[in-house]
C-alpha positions in Angstrom: 63.3 9.6 -1.0 64.7 10.0 -4.4 67.9 8.7 -6.1 70.4 11.2 -6.8 70.1 10.0 -10.5 66.6 11.6 -10.7 66.6 15.1 -12.1 65.4 18.1 -9.9 62.5 18.8 -12.3 61.3 15.1 -12.1 61.4 15.3 -8.3 59.4 18.5 -8.2 56.7 17.0 -10.6 56.5 13.9 -8.4 56.0 16.0 -5.2 53.2 17.9 -6.8 51.4 14.6 -7.8 51.8 13.3 -4.2 50.4 16.6 -2.9 47.3 16.3 -5.3 46.5 12.8 -4.3 46.8 13.6 -0.6 44.4 16.6 -1.3 41.8 14.4 -3.0 42.0 11.9 -0.1 41.4 14.5 2.4 38.5 16.0 0.4 36.8 12.5 0.1 37.3 12.1 3.8 35.8 15.6 4.5 32.8 14.7 2.3 32.2 11.5 4.1 32.4 13.2 7.5 29.9 16.0 6.5 27.5 13.7 5.0 27.8 14.4 1.3 25.8 11.8 -0.7 27.9 8.9 -2.0 27.2 7.0 -5.2 24.7 4.3 -4.6 26.0 0.6 -4.6 24.3 -1.4 -7.4 24.3 -5.1 -7.8 27.0 -6.4 -10.2 24.3 -7.4 -12.8 22.8 -3.8 -12.7 19.3 -5.0 -11.5 17.9 -3.4 -8.4 18.0 -5.5 -5.2 14.9 -7.7 -4.5 12.7 -7.2 -1.4 13.0 -10.2 1.0 9.7 -11.4 2.5 9.8 -14.0 5.4 6.8 -16.4 5.5 6.4 -18.4 8.6 3.7 -21.3 8.2 2.4 -22.9 11.4 2.6 -26.3 9.9 2.4 -28.1 6.6 0.5 -31.2 7.9 -2.9 -29.8 6.7 -3.6 -30.0 2.9 -5.0 -26.4 3.1 -1.8 -25.1 4.5 0.2 -26.6 1.7 -2.2 -24.9 -0.7 -1.6 -21.5 1.0 2.2 -21.8 0.5 1.5 -22.9 -3.1 -0.7 -20.0 -3.6 1.9 -17.5 -2.2 4.6 -19.1 -4.4 2.5 -18.6 -7.4 1.5 -15.1 -6.7 5.2 -14.3 -5.9 6.5 -16.0 -9.2 4.5 -13.3 -11.0 6.9 -10.6 -9.5 10.0 -12.7 -9.3 12.0 -9.6 -10.4 10.9 -7.6 -7.2 10.4 -10.1 -4.4 12.0 -13.2 -2.9 9.9 -15.2 -0.4 11.8 -17.2 2.4 9.5 -20.0 3.6 9.8 -21.6 7.1 7.5 -24.4 8.5 6.9 -24.3 12.3 5.8 -28.0 12.2 3.1 -27.2 14.6 5.2 -25.9 17.3 4.7 -22.4 18.8 8.2 -22.0 20.2 9.6 -22.7 16.6 7.2 -20.1 15.1 8.3 -17.5 17.7 11.9 -18.2 16.6 11.1 -17.7 13.1 9.8 -14.2 13.7 13.0 -13.4 15.7 15.2 -14.8 12.9 13.4 -12.6 10.3 13.9 -9.6 12.5 17.6 -10.4 12.9 18.0 -10.9 9.1 16.2 -7.7 8.6 13.7 -8.9 6.0 11.7 -6.3 4.3 8.3 -7.7 5.3 6.9 -10.7 7.3 3.8 -12.8 6.5 2.8 -15.2 9.3 -0.1 -17.7 9.8 0.1 -18.2 13.5 -0.4 -21.5 15.2 -1.9 -19.7 18.3 -2.9 -16.2 18.9 -1.6 -15.2 22.2 2.0 -16.6 22.0 2.6 -15.1 18.7 1.2 -11.6 19.6 4.6 -10.4 21.3 7.0 -11.5 18.6 4.8 -9.9 15.8 4.8 -6.7 18.0 8.7 -6.8 18.1 8.8 -7.0 14.4 6.6 -3.9 14.2 8.8 -2.1 16.7 11.8 -3.0 14.5 10.2 -1.3 11.6 9.3 -4.6 9.8 5.7 -4.5 8.4 3.7 -7.9 9.3 0.8 -9.3 7.4 -1.1 -11.8 9.6 -2.8 -14.4 7.6 -5.8 -16.7 8.3 -5.4 -16.7 12.2 -5.4 -13.4 14.0 -3.2 -12.4 17.0 -4.4 -10.6 20.1 -4.8 -6.7 19.7 -4.0 -4.7 16.6 -0.1 -4.4 16.5 0.4 -5.7 13.1 0.1 -4.1 9.6 -2.7 -5.9 8.0 -4.8 -9.0 8.7 -6.2 -11.1 5.9 -8.6 -14.0 6.3 -12.3 -15.2 6.0 -15.0 -14.7 8.6 -14.8 -17.8 10.5 -17.7 -16.9 12.8 -19.9 -16.4 9.7 -18.9 -19.8 8.4 -19.6 -21.5 11.7 -23.1 -19.9 11.9 -23.9 -20.7 8.2 -22.9 -24.4 9.1 -25.4 -24.3 11.9 -28.2 -22.7 9.7 -27.6 -25.2 6.9 -27.9 -28.1 9.4 -31.3 -26.6 10.6 -32.6 -26.4 7.0 -31.3 -30.0 6.2 -33.4 -31.3 9.2 -36.7 -29.3 9.2 -39.0 -29.6 12.3 -40.0 -31.6 14.1 -36.9 -33.7 13.6 -34.5 -33.9 16.5 -30.7 -33.7 15.5 -28.0 -35.4 17.5 -24.7 -33.6 16.6 -20.9 -34.4 17.0 -18.7 -31.4 16.9 -15.1 -32.1 16.1 -13.2 -28.9 16.9 -9.9 -27.5 15.6 -7.2 -26.0 17.8 -9.3 -24.0 20.4 -6.4 -21.7 21.1 -6.5 -20.4 17.6 -9.0 -17.8 16.5 -10.6 -19.9 13.7 -11.4 -22.8 16.1 -12.9 -20.4 18.6 -15.0 -18.6 15.9 -16.1 -21.7 14.1 -17.3 -23.1 17.4 -19.0 -19.9 18.7 -20.6 -19.2 15.3 -22.1 -22.7 15.0 -23.3 -22.6 18.7 -25.0 -19.2 18.0 -26.8 -20.5 15.1 -28.4 -23.6 16.9 -28.8 -22.0 20.4 -32.4 -21.1 20.0 -33.5 -24.4 18.3 -33.8 -27.1 21.0 -34.2 -29.7 18.4 -30.4 -29.4 17.5 -28.3 -31.0 20.4 -24.6 -31.4 20.6 -24.3 -34.8 22.2 -20.4 -35.1 21.9 -17.6 -32.6 21.2 -13.8 -33.0 21.2 -10.7 -31.3 20.0 -8.9 -32.8 17.1 -6.4 -30.1 16.2 -7.4 -29.9 12.6 -5.9 -33.5 11.9 -7.9 -36.2 10.3 -6.3 -39.2 12.3 -7.3 -37.4 15.4 -10.8 -36.9 14.3 -11.2 -40.6 13.4 -10.2 -41.5 16.8 -12.5 -39.1 18.6 -15.4 -40.2 16.2 -14.8 -43.8 17.3 -15.3 -42.8 20.9 -18.5 -41.0 19.8 -19.8 -44.0 18.1 -19.0 -46.3 21.0 -21.1 -44.0 23.4 -24.0 -43.1 21.2 -26.3 -45.3 19.3 -27.7 -42.4 17.3 -25.8 -39.7 15.6 -27.4 -37.6 13.0 -24.7 -35.1 12.0 -21.1 -34.5 12.2 -19.9 -30.8 12.2 -16.1 -30.8 11.9 -13.9 -27.6 11.8 -12.2 -28.7 8.7 -12.5 -31.1 5.9 -9.8 -33.5 7.0 -11.7 -33.8 10.4 -15.0 -34.4 8.6 -13.3 -37.1 6.4 -11.8 -38.8 9.4 -15.1 -38.9 11.1 -16.6 -40.4 7.9 -14.0 -43.1 7.9 -14.7 -44.1 11.5 -18.5 -44.2 10.8 -17.8 -46.2 7.6 -15.9 -48.8 9.6 -18.8 -49.1 12.0 -21.3 -49.5 9.2 -23.1 -46.3 10.2 -22.0 -43.7 7.7 -25.3 -43.6 5.9 -27.1 -42.7 9.1 -25.6 -39.2 9.4 -24.6 -36.1 7.4 -21.0 -34.7 7.3 -20.2 -31.1 7.3 -16.6 -29.7 6.8 -14.7 -26.5 6.0 -12.0 -25.5 3.7 -13.6 -26.7 0.3 -10.3 -27.2 -1.6 -11.1 -28.4 -5.1 -9.1 -31.7 -4.7 -10.3 -32.2 -1.2 -13.5 -30.8 0.4 -15.3 -30.3 -3.1 -14.1 -33.6 -4.2 -15.5 -35.3 -1.0 -19.0 -33.6 -1.9 -18.9 -34.8 -5.5 -18.1 -38.4 -4.1 -21.0 -38.2 -1.6 -18.6 -38.4 1.3 -19.5 -35.0 2.7 -22.9 -33.4 2.5 -21.6 -29.9 2.8 -18.3 -28.0 2.9 -17.6 -24.3 3.3 -14.8 -22.6 1.4 -12.1 -21.1 3.5 -9.8 -19.1 1.1 -6.1 -19.4 1.7 -5.4 -15.7 1.3 -2.0 -16.5 -0.4 -2.7 -14.5 -3.5 -4.1 -11.5 -1.5 -1.1 -11.6 0.8 1.4 -11.1 -2.0 -0.8 -8.3 -3.5 -0.9 -6.6 -0.2 2.8 -7.0 0.5 3.7 -5.4 -2.8 1.5 -2.3 -1.9 3.2 -2.2 1.5 6.7 -2.4 0.1 5.8 0.3 -2.3 4.6 2.7 0.5 1.0 2.5 -0.4 -1.8 2.5 2.0 -3.6 -0.8 2.8 -6.6 -1.5 5.0 -6.1 -2.9 8.6 -8.3 -5.8 7.7 -9.1 -7.7 4.4 -12.1 -10.1 4.7 -12.3 -12.8 2.2 -15.5 -14.3 1.0 -16.7 -17.9 1.5 -18.9 -20.4 -0.4 -21.1 -23.2 0.6 -20.7 -26.3 -1.6 -23.4 -29.2 -1.6 -24.4 -31.7 -4.3 -27.0 -29.4 -5.3 -24.8 -26.4 -6.1 -21.3 -27.7 -6.7 -21.7 -27.9 -10.5 -22.5 -24.1 -10.5 -19.5 -23.3 -8.4 -21.1 -23.2 -5.0 -23.1 -20.4 -3.3 -21.6 -17.3 -1.8 -22.3 -16.6 1.8 -24.0 -13.3 2.5 
C-alpha cells in the first residue's frame, strides 16, 4: 500500500485518516437506514418549488371557453411565484380529455382543474385522481356523484328557468308564442339543466309552445344550420331560445338571411362583454344571461386547497340578465 520511502509516522497518520473517513461513511449510511432526517433539497436559485396545476379544457372552439382559460391565466399570474398552470385542450374529444387526466396523474401534478366535455365519461378518471391523492376542482360542468374536491359553476337550471320567465313577460297574455329551442350538448349537465329549467318555467303556460328543438353542440354554425331547417318548416316563429350566445347568433344569421329576423326575439346565455352583451347593444339579441367562467374562483380555491385550507364542496356563481333596458346599468342579478 505504501512506498518504502514513506516514514512509519506518515503511514500511521494516513491509516487513522482512512479509518475516520470509513467511520463517517458508515454513520451516514446508518442514519439513512434508521430514517434520520436529511437536509431538504432546495432549488439552485434558493426559491421554493412551485405547485403545478393541470388544467384540462374540453375545447377552445367556443369564445366562452377561451375566456375561461384567459381568466385562469390572469388569476394565476398574480401568484406566479407559487403556482404554474399546465393547460391542455381536449378539442371536444372525450377520450382525449380522459387521457389528460391520466397524464396529470402520471406526472404527479399537485392539483387538477377540469371543465368536462361530458359528465359520465369523465367521472371515473376524476375519481382515479382523487384516489391518487390529487385534489380536483370540477369547473362549469359537473360529473356524476361527488368524488371530487370542489365544484365551481353557476346554476344552469336557474338560468334556464329565468329565460322561460323572461319570455313569458315579453309576450303577455293572450299572445301565443311559437318557440325554437337550440340545445347545447345534452350529455353535459349545463345542456340538461338549461333545457329542464326552461321547460319547467313554461310548462304551465299553454301559450308558450316549443315547435322545434335541436341539438347544436354549443356551436354557432350548427345552430345556423338547425335554424334554417326550422325556418323551412314553420312560417311563424316568435322566439328562439339558444343554450349559448354563439347558438343564438347563428340562429339570428339564419333568420336574417331569410328576411325574418324582425319577426322574432332571440335569447342566449354566456353574456361575455365582447359577445353576448355586444349583441344586445347592437339589437341582435333581445336577452342574454351571464354564465361566469369561474376561472378566477378556480385559482383562488386551488390556492386554499394547496395550503391545506378547508373549501366548500360546491361554489355557486351568480348570474345576471342583460337586456337593452338594463345593460347600461350592468344588468340585473338573478335571485
